[in-house]
C-alpha positions, 0 to 999 in steps of 0.5 A: 431588762427595761424599766416600766415607764410611768404613764403620762398625765394624759394616760392616767387621766384617760384611765380614770375617765374609763373607770368612771364611765364603767362605774357609772354604767353600773353593770359591774360586779361589786368586787370589780367595782370596788377594785376599780373605785380604789384604782380610781381614787389612787389615780385621782391622788396621783393626778392631783399631785401632778397638778399641784407640782405643775402649779408650783413650777408655774408660780415660780421663775428662775433668776439670772443666778439660777435661783427659783423665786415666786413669780411677781408680775410687774406693776404697770401704773 
């Protein structure tokens, strides 16, 4: 049995955009709107975590011995 693949950042963002669009129209029954809102909040939290992880990874560099350290640009005088 194959494991379910986690959706990509882009797929999650597209789903969130679709939910927002649907909720903005306002023609959704209250129960469905509440469910979609909760799903949207959960997606937003996941996307925020992914972005924070990416920001951390970009802010670090790997040294020659394989150690991660904070990125510090070279000073040019």
